[in-house]
Backbone bond lengths (Angstrom), bond angles and torsions (degrees), N, CA, C in turn:
res aa  C-N    CA-C-N  psi(-1)  N-CA   C-N-CA  omega(-1)  CA-C   N-CA-C  phi
1 M - - - 1.451 - - 1.526 108.41 -
2 T 1.330 116.51 134.37 1.458 121.94 -178.85 1.520 110.01 -97.89
3 Y 1.335 115.22 135.50 1.451 122.49 178.19 1.517 108.64 -114.96
4 Q 1.333 116.29 160.52 1.458 120.39 176.68 1.525 108.88 -127.69
5 L 1.323 115.23 128.80 1.455 122.61 176.89 1.520 107.05 -104.44
6 N 1.335 117.40 119.26 1.460 122.70 179.22 1.525 108.68 -99.48
7 L 1.323 116.82 117.42 1.453 121.62 -179.74 1.527 110.31 -87.19
8 L 1.318 116.71 158.30 1.459 121.84 -176.59 1.528 113.08 -60.46
9 C 1.316 117.19 -31.60 1.470 121.05 -177.57 1.522 111.87 -73.93
10 G 1.327 117.60 -20.03 1.457 121.71 -177.09 1.517 113.41 115.99
11 C 1.334 117.08 -11.92 1.464 120.15 175.14 1.530 108.78 -67.52
12 T 1.331 115.91 151.39 1.462 120.24 174.90 1.517 109.23 -129.23
13 I 1.319 115.60 149.55 1.460 122.18 178.46 1.522 107.76 -127.73
14 D 1.323 116.14 121.12 1.463 121.97 174.51 1.527 107.55 -95.57
15 Y 1.318 116.74 132.56 1.463 119.83 -178.31 1.523 110.30 -151.68
16 E 1.317 114.29 162.00 1.455 121.07 173.90 1.514 107.59 -110.51
17 R 1.301 116.37 136.17 1.468 120.93 -178.40 1.523 110.14 -58.32
18 G 1.344 115.16 130.48 1.453 120.69 177.65 1.518 114.92 86.42
19 R 1.323 118.22 -2.86 1.472 121.17 -179.88 1.519 109.61 -106.44
20 M 1.320 115.15 151.08 1.456 122.11 179.15 1.529 110.07 -66.67
21 L 1.329 117.49 134.80 1.460 121.01 177.18 1.527 110.15 -75.22
22 D 1.313 116.39 143.56 1.466 120.45 171.58 1.530 108.24 -137.45
23 A 1.303 116.47 170.68 1.464 120.99 -173.69 1.524 113.40 -68.61
24 S 1.314 118.80 -16.04 1.463 120.45 -176.83 1.528 112.15 -66.03
25 G 1.316 118.16 -22.53 1.455 121.02 -179.25 1.513 114.28 -95.30
26 V 1.340 117.98 10.09 1.461 121.44 -177.35 1.524 110.11 -100.50
27 T 1.331 115.67 128.89 1.457 122.12 171.26 1.524 106.43 -113.37
28 F 1.322 116.02 117.80 1.458 120.17 -174.07 1.524 111.84 -84.58
29 C 1.340 115.50 145.90 1.456 121.75 171.74 1.534 107.41 -71.75
30 P 1.333 118.65 165.31 1.470 120.43 -178.39 1.534 113.65 -55.97
31 L 1.316 118.31 -39.59 1.464 120.45 -178.91 1.527 111.41 -64.29
32 H 1.321 118.14 -48.77 1.460 121.01 -179.26 1.525 111.99 -70.48
33 A 1.327 117.62 -30.16 1.463 120.12 176.08 1.533 110.85 -67.85
34 A 1.321 117.09 -32.80 1.463 121.73 -178.34 1.529 113.15 -84.61
35 A 1.318 118.14 -14.23 1.467 121.30 -174.25 1.529 114.23 -54.45
36 P 1.339 120.63 -46.14 1.475 118.88 178.93 1.529 112.70 -62.59
37 L 1.334 117.05 -35.51 1.464 120.46 178.23 1.528 110.76 -68.26
38 M 1.332 116.64 -39.17 1.461 120.25 178.74 1.525 110.71 -65.94
39 L 1.323 117.69 -37.99 1.456 121.08 177.82 1.530 110.46 -63.33
40 E 1.315 117.82 -43.59 1.463 120.60 178.06 1.525 110.92 -63.72
41 A 1.333 117.20 -38.55 1.465 120.35 177.72 1.526 110.83 -62.99
42 L 1.330 117.09 -40.34 1.460 120.42 177.09 1.521 111.55 -63.38
43 K 1.320 116.22 -41.68 1.469 119.55 178.91 1.528 110.57 -63.30
44 N 1.330 116.91 -40.91 1.462 120.62 177.89 1.522 111.09 -65.37
45 E 1.328 117.02 -38.36 1.467 121.18 176.92 1.525 110.26 -62.37
46 A 1.318 117.24 -39.96 1.472 120.83 179.22 1.524 110.46 -62.69
47 I 1.306 117.03 -40.60 1.470 120.77 179.12 1.531 109.83 -65.79
48 G 1.322 115.91 -44.04 1.467 119.91 179.23 1.516 112.18 -62.87
49 L 1.327 116.60 -42.73 1.465 120.30 179.04 1.521 111.43 -64.60
50 A 1.302 116.25 -40.08 1.465 119.55 179.39 1.525 110.43 -63.41
51 N 1.334 116.96 -38.73 1.461 120.70 179.28 1.526 112.32 -69.24
52 M 1.332 117.49 -30.78 1.458 121.40 -178.59 1.529 113.18 -88.84
53 A 1.306 118.52 -8.52 1.459 121.97 -171.70 1.522 113.33 -54.34
54 A 1.306 118.11 -36.78 1.459 121.22 -178.40 1.527 111.75 -72.78
55 M 1.334 117.76 -21.41 1.461 120.93 -174.61 1.526 113.74 -95.57
56 V 1.324 118.47 -13.63 1.467 120.89 -175.81 1.519 110.40 -123.75
57 D 1.296 115.19 -177.19 1.463 122.13 -179.62 1.530 109.85 -62.55
58 P 1.332 117.69 117.17 1.475 120.34 -177.26 1.531 113.51 -61.08
59 V 1.333 118.04 -33.44 1.471 120.54 -179.61 1.518 110.28 -68.03
60 E 1.325 116.73 -45.45 1.466 120.48 178.65 1.526 110.39 -63.15
61 T 1.315 116.70 -42.88 1.462 120.94 179.35 1.518 110.69 -62.36
62 E 1.321 117.59 -42.18 1.474 120.55 179.83 1.521 111.02 -63.05
63 D 1.339 117.39 -41.22 1.468 120.72 178.12 1.531 110.95 -62.29
64 R 1.324 116.92 -44.03 1.464 120.35 179.44 1.522 110.95 -66.53
65 M 1.314 116.55 -41.07 1.472 120.48 -179.92 1.520 110.72 -63.65
66 T 1.333 117.20 -40.13 1.466 120.88 179.25 1.524 110.29 -59.99
67 S 1.335 116.86 -43.77 1.468 120.82 179.03 1.520 111.45 -64.18
68 V 1.316 116.49 -43.55 1.464 120.69 -178.61 1.526 110.58 -65.03
69 Y 1.333 116.84 -46.44 1.467 119.63 -179.67 1.530 111.90 -65.39
70 A 1.327 117.78 -34.71 1.463 120.43 177.00 1.528 110.65 -65.39
71 A 1.327 116.78 -41.14 1.468 120.35 178.72 1.523 111.13 -66.47
72 I 1.327 117.33 -40.69 1.468 120.67 178.65 1.528 110.20 -64.04
73 A 1.329 116.78 -44.28 1.467 120.29 179.93 1.523 111.16 -62.21
74 A 1.319 117.48 -41.46 1.463 120.81 179.22 1.523 111.47 -65.28
75 A 1.326 116.64 -39.11 1.472 120.79 -178.50 1.520 112.12 -72.11
76 E 1.319 117.44 -28.72 1.458 120.56 -177.89 1.530 112.67 -90.90
77 K 1.337 116.71 -4.72 1.468 119.85 -179.33 1.519 109.70 -64.64
78 K 1.316 115.45 132.34 1.472 120.87 -179.94 1.529 108.77 -79.61
79 V 1.310 115.82 133.72 1.460 122.41 177.08 1.509 108.80 -95.51
80 E 1.295 116.75 128.74 1.471 120.43 -179.86 1.510 111.17 -107.27
């Protein structure tokens, strides 16, 4: 018998009682589905900012870079 677990974010997990969960039964909500794309966009922004650093205000660039790197680090953190 298949069960469905509805998470608060909108993701759903289909599973059978007593069986190991795998990713094939996960349906992601729009936010979690977009997360890998947002992470890549942040990485691209970091590259662009680094390339522009010599042409713009170094203090402003450093502030923006700090925010971008903090977001990338948070997104890449492994959840245990």
